[in-house]
N, C-alpha and C positions, 0 to 999 in steps of 0.2 A: 806659693808652693808648687803650682803647676809648672811655672817657668823653671823653677829650680830643678824639678824632677826631669824636665826635658833636657836640661843641660847636663845633669849627672844622674841618670836613671838608675834605679835599683836593679840588681842582677836579674830578678825575675821578670822585669819589664823588657829586657833587651830582646828576647825572641819576638815579642809583640811589635817592638819598634822595627826590627828587621822585616817583619811581615808587612808593616805599613809602608816601608820603603819599596815594597814590591807592587804597590797599587798601580803606579804608572808603567811599571815593567810588564803588567798584564797578567800576573799570576795570583795576586793577593785576593782579588774579588772572586774568581772561580774557586779558590781554596775555601773562602768563607762560605760561599753559597753551597759548595759541595758538602762541606761539613754540616751545614744546616740541614740539608736534605737527608744525609745519612743518620744524623742523631734523631731527627723527628720521625723518620721512617722506623727507626728502632723503637721509639716511643709508641707508635701506633701498633707495632707488632706485639709489644708487651701489654699495653693497655687493653687491646682487643684480642688477646690470645684466646679467650673463651667465647668470643663474640664474632658474628659474621660482619660482613661489610654493611655500610650504611645503605638503607633502601634507595637513596638517590643514586648512589654509585651503581647499585645493581640495576636500577632502571636505565641508567645511561648505557650500560653494557648490553642489557637485553634488547633495547630498542635498536642499538647500533648493529646488532647481528643481521638486521634487515635494512640494507642501505636504502635511504630515502632522502629526499630534499627537505623533509620536515617530518615531525612526529606530532602526536595528538595533543601534547602539552606545550612543548618548547621547540624552538628551532633546533637544528640537528647537530651542532658542533660537538657537544659533550658526548653524544652517541658515537659520532665518527671517531673521536679521539680514543674512547674506550675500546671500540672494535679494532682500531688500528694498532693500539698498544698490545692487545692480547693476540693479534695476528703474529706478533714478533716475540712477545714475552709469555711466560707461563700463565695459565688461567688459574689463579689462586688469589687468596686474600692478600698475601704479602706483595704479590706483583701489582695489584691495583692500589695498594697503599703506597707503594713506591711511585706509581703513576701520579697519584694525587700530590705527593711532595715534589716530584719533578716539575709538575705544573707550577707549584709555588716557587720553586727555584728559578724556573724560567722567568716568572714574573719579576723576581728580584733582579735578574740579569737585565731585563728590559728597563727596569727603573734606573739601573746604573747607566744605561745608555743615555737616558735623559739627563741625569746628574752630571755626567762628564762634559756636557755641553756648557755647563756654568761654573763648575769647580774642578779642582784637581786634588790629587793626594788623598789624605785620610778623611777629608770632608765627604768624599764619595762613600767611604765606609760608614761614616756617621749616619747618613741617610738610610742605609740598609739596616744598621743596628737598631735604629728607632723603629723601623717597620717590623723587625723581628720581635719586638716587644709588644706588638699588637696581636690580637687573637686571629687576625685574618689569614696569616700565612702558615698556621699550624692547625688549629681546631676548625676554622671555617674551611680551610683547604681540604681537610680529610673527607669532607662530605662532597665528593666530586660530583658536581651537578651543573645546571645552567648558570648558577650564581658564581661558583668558584672558578669556572672556566674563564670568567672575565678577569680574574686576577692577572693573567698573562696577556690577554688580548687588549685590555685598556691601555696599559703603558706602552705596548708595541704600537698601537694606533696613535697614541699621543706623540710618541717619538717621531713617527713618520710625518704626522701633521706639522710638528714644529720645524722639521727639516724642509718640508714642502713650502711652508710659509716663508722661511728664511731664504732659501735658495731659489725658489720658484722653478726648480729644475723639473723637467718632465718625468724623469724616473722617480723622483721623490713624490711627485704628485700622484703618479700611478700607484706607488707603494701606499700612500695615504688612503687612496680609494679602496685598494684591496684589503688593507687592515681594518678599516672601518666596516667594510662588509663582513669581514671575519667576526668582528665584535657583534654585529647585528645577528648573525646566525648562531652566536652564542646565546644571547638573550635580547629580547626587544627592549629591555631597560636601557640598552646601549644607545637608543635614540637620544637620550639625554646627553650623552657624550658627543655624539655627532652634531646635535644642535648647538652644544656649547662650543664646538669648533667654529661653526659658522658665526655665532654671536661674538666670540672672541676676536675673530678676524675682522668683523665689522667695527668692533670697539677699538681696535688697535690703531695707533697713529699711522702705521704703514699700510692701512687697508687699501688705499688707492693703488699703490704699486702691486699689491697682491691680486686684487680683483680685475685689474686691467691686464694682467698676465694670463697665460693659458693654464696656469697651475690649478686654480680651483675647479675649472671646468673639466680638466683632465681627470681630476679626482672624482668629480660627480659622475662622469661617463663611465669610468672604470669601475667605480663602486656599484653603480646600477647594473652594469654588465655582470659583475661577479655575483650580485644578488639575484639576477634574473631567473636562474633555475628555481630558487626558493620562492620567488614571487609567482612563477608559473605554478608551482606546487600549491601555493595558497589559493590561486584562482581556480584550480581544477579540483580541489578537495573541500571547498567550502570554508577554508581558513579556520580549522579547528583550534589552532594555537591562539587566534584572536578571541575565539569564544571562551577559551580557558582563561586568557588574560582579563577579559571583561568581567569574568566572575569575581574579580577582585575590586570591581567598581560598584558604585551605587550607594555609598554611605551618605549619611547626612552631615550637616555642618559640625555637629558636636563630635562625631566619630572622626571626621577629617582632622579637626584641630588636635584631637587626642593622638591620632596616628602621626601627625607632624611633630608633636611634642616628643613622643617616644622615639621617633626617627632621629631627631637632633640629639636627644639625650643619649641614645644608643651610640651614635658616632662619637660623642664626647667621651663616653665611658671607654670605648674601644681605643681611643687615643690618650687616655688619662695617664697611664704609666709613662709612656713616651714623653708626654708633655711635661710631667713633673721632672723627669730626668733632664730634659732639655733646659728647663729653668735652672737646674743646678749647674749645668754646663755653662750657660750664658751668664748667669749671675747678674751683676749690676749692669752688664752690657746690654741687657734687655731694653734699657732706656734709649738705646740708639735705634730702636725699631722704627719710629716715624721717619727718621732721616734715611734709614736703609730702604724703607718702602718708597720714599720719594725718589731715591736714586736707583731704583730697580732697573735692571737691564731690559731692553725690549723683549728678549726671549722670555725672561721670567714674567714680565708684565702680561704677555700673551698667555702664559701658563696660569697666571693668577685669574685672568678672565675665564679660562676654561674651568678652573676650580670652582669659582663662584657659580658658574652655570650648572655644574653637576649637582649642586645643592639646591639652588633656587628653582630650577626647572622641575624636579620631582616634587618639591614641596608645593609649588604652585599648581601642578597637575593634580596632586592629591586634594588640595583645597577646592579646586574647581569641579573635579569629577567624583570626588568622594572615594578615592581608591585606597586600598591598603598600602602601607608604606613601611615595611619592616626595615630596620637599619641594616640588616645583613645584606639587603639588596645593594647597598652602596659601599660595602667594605672594600671592594676592589679599587675605589677611588681614594683611599687613605694616602696612597703614595704621593698624590698631588700636594697635600699639606706638608709632608716630610721634606719633599724637594724644595718647596717654597721657603720653609722655615730655615733650613740649613744653608741652601744655596743663596738665599737672599741676604745673608749676613756679610757686612763689609769688613768685619774684623776677623783676624785669624783665630782659630780654635787650637789650643795647645793639644799636642798628642797625648798628654797625660790623661785628658778626659776621654779620648777615644779608646785608650787602653783600658781605662776603668769601665767604660761602657761595654767593651768586648768581654771583659771578665764577668760582668753582670749577666750578659746574654748567655755566656757559656755556663755560668752557675745555674741559671734558671733552667736551661736545657738539661743539664746533668741531673738536677733535682727532679725534674719531670720524669726522666727515664728511670732513675734508680729508686725514687720514692713514690711519686704520684702514680706512675703507670701500674706498678704491682697492686697498689691499693685500689685503684680504679677497677682493675681486672677482677680482684677478689670481691669487691662490692657488687659489681654487675653480675657476677656468677651467682651470688646469693639473692640479689634483688631484681635482676633482669632489666630489660628495657621495655618501654611502653610498646614499641613496635615488635619486640620479641626477637631481635636480631641474633642473640646468642643461642637461638633454637632453630635458625634457618637451615643449617646444614643437616641436622637430624631429621627435620620435617621433610626436606627434599629427598633424603635417602629413603625414608620409610614409605612415602607416597610412590616413589619410583618402584620400590619392591612390590608394593601391593598392586600397582597398575600392571606390572609385568605378570604378576600372578593371575590377575583378572583377565588380561587380554592376550598375553604371550607376545606382545609387540612393544616396541619403544613408545614412550609417551611423546606425542607431537604438539599438544596444545595444553596450556595451563591457564587458569584464571582464579577468580575468587578475590580474597584480600590482595590488593596490588602488591604490597611488600612481600607477602608470602609467595605470590606468583612469580615476581621477579627473582626471589631467592631460589625458587625451584628451577627456573630457567637457567640460573647460574650454577647451582650446586648439584643438580641432578646430572648423572652421566648421559642422559638422553638429551639434555639441553632443549626442552620443548619451547616452542614459541609462545609468547604472551598473547592471550586473547582478551579483548575488552569484555567487560561484563555485559554490555549492551548488544553484543553480537552473538552471544551464546544462545542456547536453547534451540529454537527452530529457525534462527535468523539466517544461518549460512549452511548450505548443503555440504560444503567441504568439511566443516566441523563435525557434522553428523556422520559423514562417511569415515572420517579418521578417528572420531571419538575425542573426548577431552576430559580433563580432571580439574577440579576446583578445590581450593583449601581455604579454611578460615580457622582462626583460633576460636575455641568454644565460647569465649566471653565477648566476641565481636558480634553483637546483636544485628547491626545492619547487614553484615556479610552473611550471617546465618539466614536472615529473612530472604535475602536475594537467592541464596542457595535453595531454599524451599520453593521459591517461585520458579527457579530454573528447572528444578526436578519435576515440577508439576507440568512442565511443557514438553517433556521428552520421556522416552521409554528406555528400557535396557540400561538401567543405572543401578549403582549400589551406593550406599552411604555408609561410611565407616568412621569410627573414632579411634584415636590412639593417643598415647601420652608421650611427650618428648621431654627430655631432661638435659639441662645444661651441664657441662663438665669443664673444669679448669685444672690442668696439670694433674689429672686423675682424681680430682675432688668433685663430688657431685654438687650440683647447684639446684636452682629452682626448676620446677616443671610446669607445663601447661598442656591442656588438651587441644588436639587438632581434629577438626571435622573435615572429612574428605568426601566429595561427590565425584563419582567416576561414571562417565557415559561411555558405554561399550561401542567400539567402531562397528559400523554395518558390515555384514558379511562374516562376522565371527560368531559361530554357533556354539562352540564348545566353551563352557565356563567351568573352571575348577569347582570342586564340591564346596569348598569353604566360601567361595565367591557366590555360588548359586544360593547357598543358605542366606547370605547377606542380602542378595538380590530379592529373594522371596520376602524376607522380613521387611525390607525397605518398601516393597510394593504394598504389603499389607498395611504398613504404617501410613503410606500415602493415601490409600483408599479409606 
């Protein structure tokens, strides 16, 4: 049936076939990726119409406002990108949602750069369609953070490494060094990709030609040079990112085996839909897999070794060191499997299947936009999020109003619950800087001079206890509570109480009457 359809296609298939004819002409892939970005950005706009941005996205933007070669949790790439994006595009939810999906779109473009080294025509499209049926490039991508930023950096670094290994040209070697450094300043988890490059090169039959050339050593020198500012930052700041990363270690053998099992099962689940559809496409031709594997081209064999390394290395590390190992840390590597499976086939794939898969991907996307997104928005408006993201803008607006009423000045520093603090930094017109909980109170003179505010949801007991401790170490503060309510298209939703602690800047003697009353009441309550 597939061959018959390709010879005499139905009328509705003909536009798709003309589109597939444009793959090698250079316009079909950009059209596919551009449509993907547009549709899923629309999904995010509808599904989160009554909700704020994810806390990870807010964290990336907030930290990126202060340029540094590193931040207290993660390397700096996600912060740099968010800050750079909003320096050009508007500061809004829709803008950063578009940023997240553009990152996913770039990831798919970089994957196609790898695929075109091994296949031509609509097989390149098949690789992208299979990836679009995983959750990595939509739902994982919308949480723009140190994990999702690797969606683009990993395939870019892999492409440059493959070209450097094959050509041994100095420019490609330098590109491999720069892009692997870029992946490292995205997240340290990328060390598994970099190590996989080295192990794959050692395992490849052409290893002698590669290692006796200047290519690997150029990559190492350029990569270390590109990383040197971040390395210097680590050396001069006490490496707080390492401290944060090591907090994920220390488990016992039982927890390590459980983490590994969930890690592998999570990756299988993420690829399950694509795997089933690929089985339907390949059909009985799957029995040719052993022969295809044995006849794999040198470039694909190198990619196969890299793929194995990105799975074996984190699993081994988790078992040895007892580290956490969520499968979402490895979703950016799913492209390796898709490229190997599709590009490793020796037999032709009828365009009939590519058209069917395209229609499936389009149908899923349209159903998500027209059905799932509105349902999600209404449900979240009524039931909320654990982190309270559909109340962020309201809380930021109210605390800004009360701060200005209390001090008559813009708010400069905010802390408390991290997610609420990042949200206030983003949504408040004052855009205050984020202050760590451990530097508040009497730890920094500049904070006491300028004053600061802290927010917690009333039901966040650890945050409330910290707020009570902080208030006991300073004077000239008020503590207030107010209620914020979610709304969606004019429809009221759930509400939560917010507790605010405001420390008055030094040098401000005049306090409005309402604030003075709160101040006296707070002092009596403290005493």
